[in-house]
Legacy VTK file of the C-alpha trace (Angstrom):
# vtk DataFile Version 3.0
C-alpha trace
ASCII
DATASET POLYDATA
POINTS 58 float
73.562 94.294 43.528
77.018 93.280 44.740
79.800 92.633 42.264
81.689 89.337 42.436
85.235 89.988 43.606
87.269 86.816 43.047
89.666 87.337 45.939
89.842 87.748 49.677
92.241 88.342 52.542
93.274 86.166 55.475
94.359 87.751 58.762
97.962 86.673 59.249
100.083 89.071 61.323
101.781 91.329 60.650
99.753 91.727 57.426
96.707 90.259 55.756
97.449 87.662 53.072
95.787 87.945 49.670
94.183 84.844 48.145
92.482 84.290 44.798
89.360 82.127 44.659
91.159 79.624 42.396
93.387 78.761 45.391
90.431 77.326 47.352
90.770 73.553 47.625
87.663 72.167 49.314
84.870 74.724 49.069
83.361 77.350 46.822
84.258 80.985 47.315
80.582 81.809 47.880
80.495 79.420 50.880
83.172 81.314 52.837
82.155 83.890 55.417
84.280 86.467 57.246
85.850 84.805 60.268
85.636 81.230 58.935
88.718 79.289 60.088
91.018 78.273 57.238
94.425 76.682 56.799
96.745 77.539 53.949
100.239 77.452 52.527
102.175 80.698 52.215
103.523 81.376 48.740
105.856 84.139 47.656
105.631 86.264 44.522
108.712 87.265 42.528
108.806 90.615 44.336
108.924 88.849 47.726
105.322 89.598 48.683
103.616 86.697 50.459
100.166 85.365 49.557
97.948 82.471 50.636
97.799 79.495 48.300
96.139 76.076 48.686
93.485 77.475 51.034
91.298 74.947 52.903
88.314 75.678 55.108
88.664 73.986 58.527
LINES 1 59
58 0 1 2 3 4 5 6 7 8 9 10 11 12 13 14 15 16 17 18 19 20 21 22 23 24 25 26 27 28 29 30 31 32 33 34 35 36 37 38 39 40 41 42 43 44 45 46 47 48 49 50 51 52 53 54 55 56 57
């Protein structure tokens, strides 16, 4: 049985961007598949690290 991990990563050079499932705007986390096209807004944490927020599936 696979454990539910409530996060993912989006390929965005030079690094992958972290996103939490609560940032998904128009779909459920379980509906996403690796390679699905998405659009997103880049946020920045207090330490300067970027992450994906407001993630939409195209």
